[in-house]
All heavy atoms as a GROMACS GRO file, in nm:
protein
  558
    1MET      N    1   0.078  -0.123  -0.006
    1MET     CA    2  -0.002   0.001  -0.003
    1MET      C    3   0.087   0.122   0.002
    1MET      O    4   0.193   0.131   0.067
    1MET     CB    5  -0.091   0.004   0.121
    1MET     CG    6  -0.193  -0.113   0.133
    1MET     SD    7  -0.302  -0.133  -0.004
    1MET     CE    8  -0.411   0.008   0.022
    2ARG      N    9   0.043   0.221  -0.066
    2ARG     CA   10   0.107   0.360  -0.070
    2ARG      C   11   0.013   0.457  -0.025
    2ARG      O   12  -0.094   0.477  -0.077
    2ARG     CB   13   0.153   0.396  -0.223
    2ARG     CG   14   0.252   0.299  -0.282
    2ARG     CD   15   0.384   0.303  -0.209
    2ARG     NE   16   0.478   0.221  -0.273
    2ARG     CZ   17   0.608   0.250  -0.278
    2ARG    NH1   18   0.662   0.359  -0.233
    2ARG    NH2   19   0.685   0.167  -0.345
    3VAL      N   20   0.061   0.539   0.076
    3VAL     CA   21  -0.012   0.648   0.129
    3VAL      C   22  -0.004   0.769   0.045
    3VAL      O   23   0.112   0.812   0.005
    3VAL     CB   24   0.038   0.684   0.278
    3VAL    CG1   25  -0.032   0.806   0.325
    3VAL    CG2   26   0.021   0.573   0.371
    4LEU      N   27  -0.125   0.823  -0.006
    4LEU     CA   28  -0.125   0.926  -0.092
    4LEU      C   29  -0.130   1.068  -0.013
    4LEU      O   30  -0.059   1.161  -0.051
    4LEU     CB   31  -0.251   0.924  -0.189
    4LEU     CG   32  -0.259   0.799  -0.276
    4LEU    CD1   33  -0.393   0.791  -0.348
    4LEU    CD2   34  -0.138   0.792  -0.372
    5LEU      N   35  -0.213   1.065   0.088
    5LEU     CA   36  -0.228   1.193   0.157
    5LEU      C   37  -0.294   1.164   0.295
    5LEU      O   38  -0.337   1.054   0.324
    5LEU     CB   39  -0.312   1.297   0.085
    5LEU     CG   40  -0.456   1.245   0.045
    5LEU    CD1   41  -0.554   1.278   0.154
    5LEU    CD2   42  -0.497   1.324  -0.082
    6ALA      N   43  -0.298   1.267   0.375
    6ALA     CA   44  -0.366   1.256   0.512
    6ALA      C   45  -0.446   1.380   0.523
    6ALA      O   46  -0.418   1.490   0.482
    6ALA     CB   47  -0.257   1.246   0.617
    7THR      N   48  -0.566   1.356   0.585
    7THR     CA   49  -0.650   1.468   0.609
    7THR      C   50  -0.729   1.440   0.734
    7THR      O   51  -0.757   1.325   0.772
    7THR     CB   52  -0.754   1.490   0.487
    7THR    OG1   53  -0.832   1.608   0.515
    7THR    CG2   54  -0.832   1.379   0.461
    8THR      N   55  -0.780   1.559   0.801
    8THR     CA   56  -0.868   1.540   0.915
    8THR      C   57  -1.014   1.568   0.879
    8THR      O   58  -1.104   1.566   0.956
    8THR     CB   59  -0.838   1.643   1.031
    8THR    OG1   60  -0.821   1.767   0.978
    8THR    CG2   61  -0.702   1.600   1.088
    9ASN      N   62  -1.036   1.597   0.745
    9ASN     CA   63  -1.169   1.642   0.697
    9ASN      C   64  -1.237   1.515   0.643
    9ASN      O   65  -1.209   1.467   0.537
    9ASN     CB   66  -1.156   1.739   0.585
    9ASN     CG   67  -1.280   1.798   0.528
    9ASN    OD1   68  -1.376   1.734   0.537
    9ASN    ND2   69  -1.276   1.909   0.477
   10PRO      N   70  -1.339   1.464   0.708
   10PRO     CA   71  -1.405   1.344   0.672
   10PRO      C   72  -1.489   1.372   0.531
   10PRO      O   73  -1.508   1.273   0.463
   10PRO     CB   74  -1.503   1.312   0.783
   10PRO     CG   75  -1.520   1.429   0.858
   10PRO     CD   76  -1.392   1.518   0.837
   11VAL      N   77  -1.541   1.489   0.511
   11VAL     CA   78  -1.611   1.508   0.394
   11VAL      C   79  -1.516   1.507   0.277
   11VAL      O   80  -1.543   1.435   0.167
   11VAL     CB   81  -1.678   1.648   0.397
   11VAL    CG1   82  -1.747   1.686   0.262
   11VAL    CG2   83  -1.784   1.658   0.511
   12ARG      N   84  -1.400   1.560   0.270
   12ARG     CA   85  -1.295   1.558   0.171
   12ARG      C   86  -1.252   1.416   0.143
   12ARG      O   87  -1.237   1.372   0.038
   12ARG     CB   88  -1.184   1.651   0.204
   12ARG     CG   89  -1.067   1.640   0.101
   12ARG     CD   90  -0.960   1.742   0.137
   12ARG     NE   91  -0.863   1.747   0.019
   12ARG     CZ   92  -0.732   1.720   0.045
   12ARG    NH1   93  -0.686   1.688   0.163
   12ARG    NH2   94  -0.655   1.711  -0.060
   13LEU      N   95  -1.237   1.341   0.261
   13LEU     CA   96  -1.185   1.204   0.252
   13LEU      C   97  -1.295   1.125   0.170
   13LEU      O   98  -1.256   1.054   0.078
   13LEU     CB   99  -1.173   1.144   0.396
   13LEU     CG  100  -1.100   1.011   0.403
   13LEU    CD1  101  -0.971   1.010   0.332
   13LEU    CD2  102  -1.091   0.968   0.542
   14SER      N  103  -1.418   1.138   0.206
   14SER     CA  104  -1.530   1.071   0.129
   14SER      C  105  -1.528   1.109  -0.018
   14SER      O  106  -1.540   1.021  -0.101
   14SER     CB  107  -1.664   1.093   0.190
   14SER     OG  108  -1.673   1.046   0.323
   15PHE      N  109  -1.510   1.233  -0.052
   15PHE     CA  110  -1.505   1.275  -0.187
   15PHE      C  111  -1.384   1.213  -0.265
   15PHE      O  112  -1.396   1.160  -0.375
   15PHE     CB  113  -1.492   1.434  -0.188
   15PHE     CG  114  -1.449   1.477  -0.324
   15PHE    CD1  115  -1.542   1.477  -0.433
   15PHE    CD2  116  -1.335   1.534  -0.353
   15PHE    CE1  117  -1.516   1.534  -0.561
   15PHE    CE2  118  -1.295   1.584  -0.478
   15PHE     CZ  119  -1.393   1.584  -0.583
   16LEU      N  120  -1.265   1.212  -0.198
   16LEU     CA  121  -1.140   1.156  -0.263
   16LEU      C  122  -1.159   1.005  -0.284
   16LEU      O  123  -1.114   0.958  -0.377
   16LEU     CB  124  -1.023   1.186  -0.178
   16LEU     CG  125  -0.988   1.332  -0.163
   16LEU    CD1  126  -0.864   1.348  -0.067
   16LEU    CD2  127  -0.969   1.395  -0.294
   17ILE      N  128  -1.227   0.933  -0.185
   17ILE     CA  129  -1.246   0.786  -0.215
   17ILE      C  130  -1.339   0.768  -0.324
   17ILE      O  131  -1.305   0.683  -0.413
   17ILE     CB  132  -1.316   0.740  -0.078
   17ILE    CG1  133  -1.209   0.727   0.037
   17ILE    CG2  134  -1.369   0.591  -0.106
   17ILE    CD1  135  -1.268   0.694   0.163
   18ALA      N  136  -1.447   0.846  -0.340
   18ALA     CA  137  -1.539   0.832  -0.451
   18ALA      C  138  -1.461   0.869  -0.585
   18ALA      O  139  -1.478   0.803  -0.686
   18ALA     CB  140  -1.652   0.923  -0.429
   19LEU      N  141  -1.383   0.967  -0.581
   19LEU     CA  142  -1.307   1.007  -0.701
   19LEU      C  143  -1.212   0.895  -0.747
   19LEU      O  144  -1.211   0.854  -0.859
   19LEU     CB  145  -1.226   1.137  -0.659
   19LEU     CG  146  -1.160   1.222  -0.779
   19LEU    CD1  147  -1.259   1.271  -0.869
   19LEU    CD2  148  -1.071   1.332  -0.718
   20LEU      N  149  -1.143   0.848  -0.653
   20LEU     CA  150  -1.052   0.738  -0.690
   20LEU      C  151  -1.126   0.611  -0.732
   20LEU      O  152  -1.080   0.542  -0.833
   20LEU     CB  153  -0.960   0.704  -0.572
   20LEU     CG  154  -0.854   0.812  -0.538
   20LEU    CD1  155  -0.785   0.790  -0.410
   20LEU    CD2  156  -0.751   0.825  -0.646
   21ARG      N  157  -1.227   0.580  -0.673
   21ARG     CA  158  -1.306   0.453  -0.708
   21ARG      C  159  -1.356   0.471  -0.853
   21ARG      O  160  -1.351   0.390  -0.928
   21ARG     CB  161  -1.418   0.426  -0.609
   21ARG     CG  162  -1.372   0.366  -0.480
   21ARG     CD  163  -1.485   0.334  -0.397
   21ARG     NE  164  -1.427   0.270  -0.278
   21ARG     CZ  165  -1.491   0.267  -0.156
   21ARG    NH1  166  -1.604   0.329  -0.146
   21ARG    NH2  167  -1.438   0.211  -0.053
   22ASP      N  168  -1.412   0.600  -0.882
   22ASP     CA  169  -1.465   0.618  -1.026
   22ASP      C  170  -1.354   0.617  -1.111
   22ASP      O  171  -1.378   0.586  -1.229
   22ASP     CB  172  -1.524   0.764  -1.023
   22ASP     CG  173  -1.658   0.775  -0.956
   22ASP    OD1  174  -1.730   0.664  -0.932
   22ASP    OD2  175  -1.720   0.885  -0.929
   23GLY      N  176  -1.231   0.643  -1.075
   23GLY     CA  177  -1.113   0.627  -1.171
   23GLY      C  178  -1.056   0.499  -1.178
   23GLY      O  179  -0.952   0.467  -1.240
   24GLY      N  180  -1.110   0.389  -1.100
   24GLY     CA  181  -1.073   0.251  -1.121
   24GLY      C  182  -0.968   0.210  -1.022
   24GLY      O  183  -0.907   0.102  -1.014
   25CYS      N  184  -0.952   0.295  -0.917
   25CYS     CA  185  -0.861   0.260  -0.801
   25CYS      C  186  -0.932   0.200  -0.685
   25CYS      O  187  -1.049   0.202  -0.681
   25CYS     CB  188  -0.781   0.384  -0.758
   25CYS     SG  189  -0.680   0.449  -0.880
   26ASP      N  190  -0.854   0.132  -0.598
   26ASP     CA  191  -0.914   0.063  -0.479
   26ASP      C  192  -0.862   0.133  -0.354
   26ASP      O  193  -0.763   0.086  -0.293
   26ASP     CB  194  -0.870  -0.083  -0.476
   26ASP     CG  195  -0.920  -0.157  -0.603
   26ASP    OD1  196  -1.048  -0.142  -0.630
   26ASP    OD2  197  -0.846  -0.224  -0.661
   27PRO      N  198  -0.913   0.250  -0.326
   27PRO     CA  199  -0.854   0.326  -0.196
   27PRO      C  200  -0.885   0.254  -0.072
   27PRO      O  201  -0.986   0.177  -0.061
   27PRO     CB  202  -0.915   0.461  -0.215
   27PRO     CG  203  -1.043   0.440  -0.288
   27PRO     CD  204  -1.022   0.322  -0.379
   28VAL      N  205  -0.802   0.283   0.028
   28VAL     CA  206  -0.822   0.227   0.159
   28VAL      C  207  -0.784   0.340   0.265
   28VAL      O  208  -0.693   0.410   0.243
   28VAL     CB  209  -0.716   0.114   0.189
   28VAL    CG1  210  -0.726   0.066   0.341
   28VAL    CG2  211  -0.743  -0.002   0.092
   29VAL      N  212  -0.870   0.351   0.366
   29VAL     CA  213  -0.845   0.458   0.466
   29VAL      C  214  -0.776   0.379   0.591
   29VAL      O  215  -0.818   0.291   0.636
   29VAL     CB  216  -0.978   0.508   0.512
   29VAL    CG1  217  -0.956   0.615   0.633
   29VAL    CG2  218  -1.057   0.585   0.403
   30LEU      N  219  -0.662   0.445   0.613
   30LEU     CA  220  -0.581   0.394   0.731
   30LEU      C  221  -0.611   0.479   0.849
   30LEU      O  222  -0.626   0.606   0.827
   30LEU     CB  223  -0.426   0.390   0.696
   30LEU     CG  224  -0.398   0.308   0.567
   30LEU    CD1  225  -0.251   0.325   0.539
   30LEU    CD2  226  -0.423   0.166   0.586
   31ASP      N  227  -0.607   0.434   0.964
   31ASP     CA  228  -0.639   0.514   1.082
   31ASP      C  229  -0.784   0.558   1.096
   31ASP      O  230  -0.817   0.650   1.167
   31ASP     CB  231  -0.543   0.624   1.100
   31ASP     CG  232  -0.400   0.594   1.081
   31ASP    OD1  233  -0.352   0.497   1.134
   31ASP    OD2  234  -0.332   0.677   1.013
   32GLY      N  235  -0.873   0.484   1.015
   32GLY     CA  236  -1.015   0.530   1.012
   32GLY      C  237  -1.083   0.497   1.153
   32GLY      O  238  -1.180   0.580   1.179
   33HIS      N  239  -1.041   0.419   1.227
   33HIS     CA  240  -1.096   0.396   1.357
   33HIS      C  241  -1.040   0.476   1.475
   33HIS      O  242  -1.082   0.446   1.592
   33HIS     CB  243  -1.105   0.238   1.386
   33HIS     CG  244  -1.183   0.170   1.290
   33HIS    ND1  245  -1.323   0.166   1.267
   33HIS    CD2  246  -1.142   0.092   1.178
   33HIS    CE1  247  -1.358   0.101   1.175
   33HIS    NE2  248  -1.252   0.048   1.114
   34ILE      N  249  -0.954   0.558   1.452
   34ILE     CA  250  -0.882   0.630   1.560
   34ILE      C  251  -0.985   0.726   1.628
   34ILE      O  252  -0.970   0.764   1.736
   34ILE     CB  253  -0.758   0.700   1.515
   34ILE    CG1  254  -0.686   0.761   1.630
   34ILE    CG2  255  -0.785   0.827   1.424
   34ILE    CD1  256  -0.557   0.691   1.652
   35GLY      N  257  -1.089   0.760   1.552
   35GLY     CA  258  -1.201   0.849   1.605
   35GLY      C  259  -1.257   0.792   1.736
   35GLY      O  260  -1.297   0.872   1.825
   36ALA      N  261  -1.267   0.666   1.748
   36ALA     CA  262  -1.321   0.605   1.869
   36ALA      C  263  -1.231   0.640   1.989
   36ALA      O  264  -1.274   0.653   2.110
   36ALA     CB  265  -1.333   0.453   1.852
   37LEU      N  266  -1.099   0.648   1.970
   37LEU     CA  267  -1.003   0.686   2.073
   37LEU      C  268  -1.003   0.817   2.098
   37LEU      O  269  -0.970   0.870   2.224
   37LEU     CB  270  -0.871   0.623   2.036
   37LEU     CG  271  -0.854   0.477   2.019
   37LEU    CD1  272  -0.711   0.441   1.965
   37LEU    CD2  273  -0.888   0.408   2.140
   38GLU      N  274  -1.018   0.909   2.011
   38GLU     CA  275  -1.005   1.054   2.027
   38GLU      C  276  -1.139   1.120   2.055
   38GLU      O  277  -1.140   1.246   2.076
   38GLU     CB  278  -0.948   1.120   1.899
   38GLU     CG  279  -1.036   1.105   1.786
   38GLU     CD  280  -0.987   1.189   1.662
   38GLU    OE1  281  -0.901   1.278   1.686
   38GLU    OE2  282  -1.027   1.165   1.555
   39GLY      N  283  -1.245   1.050   2.061
   39GLY     CA  284  -1.379   1.113   2.088
   39GLY      C  285  -1.433   1.181   1.958
   39GLY      O  286  -1.516   1.264   1.970
   40ASN      N  287  -1.392   1.139   1.848
   40ASN     CA  288  -1.436   1.192   1.724
   40ASN      C  289  -1.417   1.342   1.715
   40ASN      O  290  -1.512   1.416   1.653
   40ASN     CB  291  -1.576   1.159   1.699
   40ASN     CG  292  -1.590   1.012   1.663
   40ASN    OD1  293  -1.513   0.961   1.590
   40ASN    ND2  294  -1.700   0.952   1.715
   41ILE      N  295  -1.314   1.402   1.759
   41ILE     CA  296  -1.289   1.544   1.745
   41ILE      C  297  -1.215   1.580   1.629
   41ILE      O  298  -1.184   1.705   1.599
   41ILE     CB  299  -1.222   1.597   1.879
   41ILE    CG1  300  -1.084   1.536   1.902
   41ILE    CG2  301  -1.312   1.584   2.002
   41ILE    CD1  302  -1.003   1.609   2.013
   42GLY      N  303  -1.164   1.486   1.554
   42GLY     CA  304  -1.098   1.517   1.431
   42GLY      C  305  -0.949   1.558   1.456
   42GLY      O  306  -0.895   1.637   1.362
   43ALA      N  307  -0.894   1.532   1.560
   43ALA     CA  308  -0.748   1.565   1.583
   43ALA      C  309  -0.652   1.492   1.515
   43ALA      O  310  -0.538   1.547   1.483
   43ALA     CB  311  -0.725   1.553   1.737
   44PHE      N  312  -0.680   1.374   1.479
   44PHE     CA  313  -0.577   1.289   1.418
   44PHE      C  314  -0.619   1.270   1.269
   44PHE      O  315  -0.729   1.231   1.237
   44PHE     CB  316  -0.564   1.144   1.472
   44PHE     CG  317  -0.513   1.149   1.624
   44PHE    CD1  318  -0.600   1.150   1.731
   44PHE    CD2  319  -0.378   1.168   1.648
   44PHE    CE1  320  -0.554   1.160   1.863
   44PHE    CE2  321  -0.330   1.176   1.767
   44PHE     CZ  322  -0.416   1.174   1.879
   45PRO      N  323  -0.524   1.284   1.177
   45PRO     CA  324  -0.550   1.273   1.032
   45PRO      C  325  -0.578   1.129   0.993
   45PRO      O  326  -0.516   1.038   1.053
   45PRO     CB  327  -0.438   1.325   0.961
   45PRO     CG  328  -0.324   1.334   1.058
   45PRO     CD  329  -0.392   1.337   1.184
   46ARG      N  330  -0.655   1.106   0.902
   46ARG     CA  331  -0.671   0.963   0.842
   46ARG      C  332  -0.590   0.962   0.720
   46ARG      O  333  -0.579   1.061   0.645
   46ARG     CB  334  -0.820   0.953   0.805
   46ARG     CG  335  -0.915   0.896   0.914
   46ARG     CD  336  -0.926   0.984   1.018
   46ARG     NE  337  -1.025   0.954   1.122
   46ARG     CZ  338  -1.048   1.033   1.236
   46ARG    NH1  339  -0.977   1.132   1.247
   46ARG    NH2  340  -1.149   0.995   1.310
   47ARG      N  341  -0.533   0.848   0.689
   47ARG     CA  342  -0.436   0.841   0.576
   47ARG      C  343  -0.531   0.771   0.457
   47ARG      O  344  -0.586   0.664   0.486
   47ARG     CB  345  -0.309   0.761   0.605
   47ARG     CG  346  -0.237   0.844   0.708
   47ARG     CD  347  -0.105   0.765   0.748
   47ARG     NE  348  -0.154   0.643   0.823
   47ARG     CZ  349  -0.084   0.534   0.836
   47ARG    NH1  350   0.039   0.529   0.775
   47ARG    NH2  351  -0.123   0.432   0.900
   48LEU      N  352  -0.505   0.816   0.343
   48LEU     CA  353  -0.568   0.754   0.221
   48LEU      C  354  -0.460   0.678   0.148
   48LEU      O  355  -0.356   0.744   0.104
   48LEU     CB  356  -0.638   0.859   0.139
   48LEU     CG  357  -0.710   0.817   0.010
   48LEU    CD1  358  -0.823   0.718   0.049
   48LEU    CD2  359  -0.765   0.939  -0.064
   49ALA      N  360  -0.479   0.559   0.125
   49ALA     CA  361  -0.372   0.476   0.049
   49ALA      C  362  -0.440   0.400  -0.060
   49ALA      O  363  -0.565   0.369  -0.068
   49ALA     CB  364  -0.309   0.379   0.156
   50VAL      N  365  -0.355   0.348  -0.155
   50VAL     CA  366  -0.388   0.270  -0.263
   50VAL      C  367  -0.288   0.162  -0.284
   50VAL      O  368  -0.180   0.171  -0.228
   50VAL     CB  369  -0.410   0.350  -0.402
   50VAL    CG1  370  -0.522   0.442  -0.390
   50VAL    CG2  371  -0.276   0.414  -0.439
   51PRO      N  372  -0.322   0.055  -0.345
   51PRO     CA  373  -0.222  -0.054  -0.379
   51PRO      C  374  -0.111   0.012  -0.457
   51PRO      O  375  -0.121   0.107  -0.537
   51PRO     CB  376  -0.290  -0.150  -0.469
   51PRO     CG  377  -0.436  -0.142  -0.426
   51PRO     CD  378  -0.455   0.008  -0.387
   52GLU      N  379   0.008  -0.039  -0.430
   52GLU     CA  380   0.133   0.009  -0.494
   52GLU      C  381   0.128   0.023  -0.642
   52GLU      O  382   0.174   0.124  -0.698
   52GLU     CB  383   0.254  -0.072  -0.452
   52GLU     CG  384   0.392  -0.013  -0.483
   52GLU     CD  385   0.504  -0.102  -0.426
   52GLU    OE1  386   0.486  -0.172  -0.320
   52GLU    OE2  387   0.614  -0.096  -0.483
   53ASP      N  388   0.072  -0.066  -0.702
   53ASP     CA  389   0.058  -0.058  -0.857
   53ASP      C  390  -0.037   0.039  -0.906
   53ASP      O  391  -0.044   0.068  -1.022
   53ASP     CB  392   0.029  -0.201  -0.915
   53ASP     CG  393  -0.100  -0.251  -0.872
   53ASP    OD1  394  -0.152  -0.213  -0.760
   53ASP    OD2  395  -0.161  -0.330  -0.950
   54GLN      N  396  -0.121   0.100  -0.817
   54GLN     CA  397  -0.215   0.205  -0.860
   54GLN      C  398  -0.172   0.347  -0.821
   54GLN      O  399  -0.238   0.435  -0.850
   54GLN     CB  400  -0.356   0.164  -0.790
   54GLN     CG  401  -0.408   0.052  -0.843
   54GLN     CD  402  -0.544   0.019  -0.769
   54GLN    OE1  403  -0.590   0.096  -0.691
   54GLN    NE2  404  -0.596  -0.100  -0.791
   55GLU      N  405  -0.053   0.355  -0.759
   55GLU     CA  406  -0.010   0.489  -0.701
   55GLU      C  407  -0.008   0.587  -0.810
   55GLU      O  408  -0.057   0.702  -0.797
   55GLU     CB  409   0.123   0.477  -0.631
   55GLU     CG  410   0.165   0.611  -0.580
   55GLU     CD  411   0.307   0.605  -0.513
   55GLU    OE1  412   0.377   0.511  -0.534
   55GLU    OE2  413   0.338   0.705  -0.448
   56HIS      N  414   0.057   0.569  -0.922
   56HIS     CA  415   0.076   0.669  -1.029
   56HIS      C  416  -0.062   0.717  -1.085
   56HIS      O  417  -0.080   0.829  -1.118
   56HIS     CB  418   0.169   0.619  -1.139
   56HIS     CG  419   0.316   0.607  -1.085
   56HIS    ND1  420   0.395   0.710  -1.039
   56HIS    CD2  421   0.386   0.493  -1.067
   56HIS    CE1  422   0.500   0.655  -0.998
   56HIS    NE2  423   0.509   0.524  -1.012
   57HIS      N  424  -0.135   0.620  -1.112
   57HIS     CA  425  -0.270   0.648  -1.170
   57HIS      C  426  -0.360   0.725  -1.064
   57HIS      O  427  -0.415   0.826  -1.104
   57HIS     CB  428  -0.344   0.516  -1.203
   57HIS     CG  429  -0.478   0.538  -1.259
   57HIS    ND1  430  -0.507   0.602  -1.373
   57HIS    CD2  431  -0.602   0.489  -1.217
   57HIS    CE1  432  -0.640   0.604  -1.408
   57HIS    NE2  433  -0.700   0.532  -1.300
   58ALA      N  434  -0.351   0.692  -0.945
   58ALA     CA  435  -0.426   0.755  -0.837
   58ALA      C  436  -0.373   0.904  -0.816
   58ALA      O  437  -0.456   0.994  -0.816
   58ALA     CB  438  -0.414   0.685  -0.702
   59ARG      N  439  -0.249   0.922  -0.821
   59ARG     CA  440  -0.187   1.056  -0.804
   59ARG      C  441  -0.232   1.144  -0.929
   59ARG      O  442  -0.256   1.259  -0.923
   59ARG     CB  443  -0.040   1.054  -0.794
   59ARG     CG  444   0.002   1.009  -0.661
   59ARG     CD  445   0.151   1.030  -0.625
   59ARG     NE  446   0.188   0.969  -0.497
   59ARG     CZ  447   0.168   1.032  -0.381
   59ARG    NH1  448   0.108   1.148  -0.375
   59ARG    NH2  449   0.215   0.968  -0.268
   60ARG      N  450  -0.242   1.074  -1.048
   60ARG     CA  451  -0.283   1.156  -1.163
   60ARG      C  452  -0.425   1.196  -1.148
   60ARG      O  453  -0.461   1.319  -1.185
   60ARG     CB  454  -0.265   1.072  -1.286
   60ARG     CG  455  -0.290   1.148  -1.414
   60ARG     CD  456  -0.259   1.074  -1.545
   60ARG     NE  457  -0.160   0.972  -1.534
   60ARG     CZ  458  -0.181   0.835  -1.550
   60ARG    NH1  459  -0.310   0.798  -1.569
   60ARG    NH2  460  -0.088   0.750  -1.540
   61ILE      N  461  -0.513   1.105  -1.101
   61ILE     CA  462  -0.647   1.140  -1.073
   61ILE      C  463  -0.665   1.257  -0.978
   61ILE      O  464  -0.738   1.356  -1.007
   61ILE     CB  465  -0.736   1.015  -1.017
   61ILE    CG1  466  -0.741   0.912  -1.129
   61ILE    CG2  467  -0.873   1.049  -0.982
   61ILE    CD1  468  -0.793   0.787  -1.084
   62LEU      N  469  -0.593   1.258  -0.864
   62LEU     CA  470  -0.601   1.360  -0.773
   62LEU      C  471  -0.543   1.490  -0.826
   62LEU      O  472  -0.605   1.597  -0.800
   62LEU     CB  473  -0.534   1.321  -0.638
   62LEU     CG  474  -0.587   1.194  -0.566
   62LEU    CD1  475  -0.501   1.164  -0.448
   62LEU    CD2  476  -0.736   1.220  -0.525
   63ARG      N  477  -0.439   1.488  -0.891
   63ARG     CA  478  -0.377   1.600  -0.953
   63ARG      C  479  -0.469   1.672  -1.046
   63ARG      O  480  -0.497   1.787  -1.050
   63ARG     CB  481  -0.233   1.570  -1.011
   63ARG     CG  482  -0.163   1.695  -1.062
   63ARG     CD  483  -0.028   1.659  -1.120
   63ARG     NE  484   0.046   1.558  -1.060
   63ARG     CZ  485   0.076   1.443  -1.103
   63ARG    NH1  486   0.018   1.398  -1.222
   63ARG    NH2  487   0.142   1.354  -1.035
   64ASP      N  488  -0.527   1.590  -1.134
   64ASP     CA  489  -0.624   1.652  -1.233
   64ASP      C  490  -0.750   1.710  -1.173
   64ASP      O  491  -0.806   1.801  -1.219
   64ASP     CB  492  -0.670   1.537  -1.331
   64ASP     CG  493  -0.556   1.485  -1.416
   64ASP    OD1  494  -0.456   1.558  -1.439
   64ASP    OD2  495  -0.575   1.381  -1.488
   65ALA      N  496  -0.784   1.658  -1.048
   65ALA     CA  497  -0.892   1.718  -0.981
   65ALA      C  498  -0.855   1.826  -0.885
   65ALA      O  499  -0.936   1.895  -0.815
   65ALA     CB  500  -0.967   1.612  -0.896
   66GLY      N  501  -0.716   1.871  -0.888
   66GLY     CA  502  -0.668   1.975  -0.799
   66GLY      C  503  -0.664   1.941  -0.660
   66GLY      O  504  -0.672   2.030  -0.572
   67GLU      N  505  -0.660   1.812  -0.628
   67GLU     CA  506  -0.659   1.768  -0.488
   67GLU      C  507  -0.517   1.717  -0.449
   67GLU      O  508  -0.497   1.600  -0.424
   67GLU     CB  509  -0.761   1.651  -0.469
   67GLU     CG  510  -0.905   1.700  -0.474
   67GLU     CD  511  -0.946   1.782  -0.367
   67GLU    OE1  512  -0.885   1.783  -0.258
   67GLU    OE2  513  -1.051   1.853  -0.388
   68THR      N  514  -0.428   1.812  -0.430
   68THR     CA  515  -0.290   1.777  -0.388
   68THR      C  516  -0.261   1.822  -0.243
   68THR      O  517  -0.148   1.788  -0.194
   68THR     CB  518  -0.190   1.840  -0.486
   68THR    OG1  519  -0.211   1.979  -0.483
   68THR    CG2  520  -0.213   1.778  -0.622
   69GLU      N  521  -0.345   1.888  -0.186
   69GLU     CA  522  -0.321   1.926  -0.043
   69GLU      C  523  -0.303   1.806   0.053
   69GLU      O  524  -0.382   1.713   0.054
   69GLU     CB  525  -0.439   2.013   0.015
   69GLU     CG  526  -0.420   2.066   0.155
   69GLU     CD  527  -0.531   2.132   0.201
   69GLU    OE1  528  -0.601   2.197   0.117
   69GLU    OE2  529  -0.561   2.138   0.316
   70GLY      N  530  -0.202   1.808   0.126
   70GLY     CA  531  -0.169   1.690   0.225
   70GLY      C  532  -0.098   1.578   0.163
   70GLY      O  533  -0.082   1.477   0.230
   71TRP      N  534  -0.044   1.588   0.031
   71TRP     CA  535   0.023   1.484  -0.029
   71TRP      C  536   0.139   1.431   0.056
   71TRP      O  537   0.212   1.519   0.119
   71TRP     CB  538   0.074   1.523  -0.160
   71TRP     CG  539  -0.028   1.497  -0.277
   71TRP    CD1  540  -0.168   1.494  -0.257
   71TRP    CD2  541  -0.004   1.468  -0.410
   71TRP    NE1  542  -0.229   1.474  -0.376
   71TRP    CE2  543  -0.135   1.454  -0.469
   71TRP    CE3  544   0.106   1.458  -0.486
   71TRP    CZ2  545  -0.144   1.430  -0.600
   71TRP    CZ3  546   0.094   1.427  -0.617
   71TRP    CH2  547  -0.028   1.422  -0.681
   72ARG      N  548   0.170   1.306   0.048
   72ARG     CA  549   0.292   1.249   0.112
   72ARG      C  550   0.382   1.195   0.014
   72ARG      O  551   0.342   1.150  -0.090
   72ARG     CB  552   0.244   1.150   0.214
   72ARG     CG  553   0.187   1.212   0.326
   72ARG     CD  554   0.149   1.104   0.430
   72ARG     NE  555   0.101   1.184   0.550
   72ARG     CZ  556   0.107   1.145   0.671
   72ARG    NH1  557   0.158   1.038   0.693
   72ARG    NH2  558   0.054   1.216   0.766
   0.00000   0.00000   0.00000
C-alpha cells in the first residue's frame, strides 16, 4: 500500500475515495477507527492509501482534480 495523503476532513476524505473509485482505483483509509479513541474530535488525520501498482494512476486522478493538499 502507498499512502497518498492525510486529512482530518471526513467530507474531503469521502470525496477523494469516490473520485479514486470512479477512476478505477481501490482506495483504503488507514487510521479510520482512531476516532473512537479521540472522541471523534478530528484531531488525528486519516491516511488515504492505494495498492502500490495504482499509485501513479491515483496521483494523476487527484492532481487532475486539483486535490494535492496533504500529499505525502
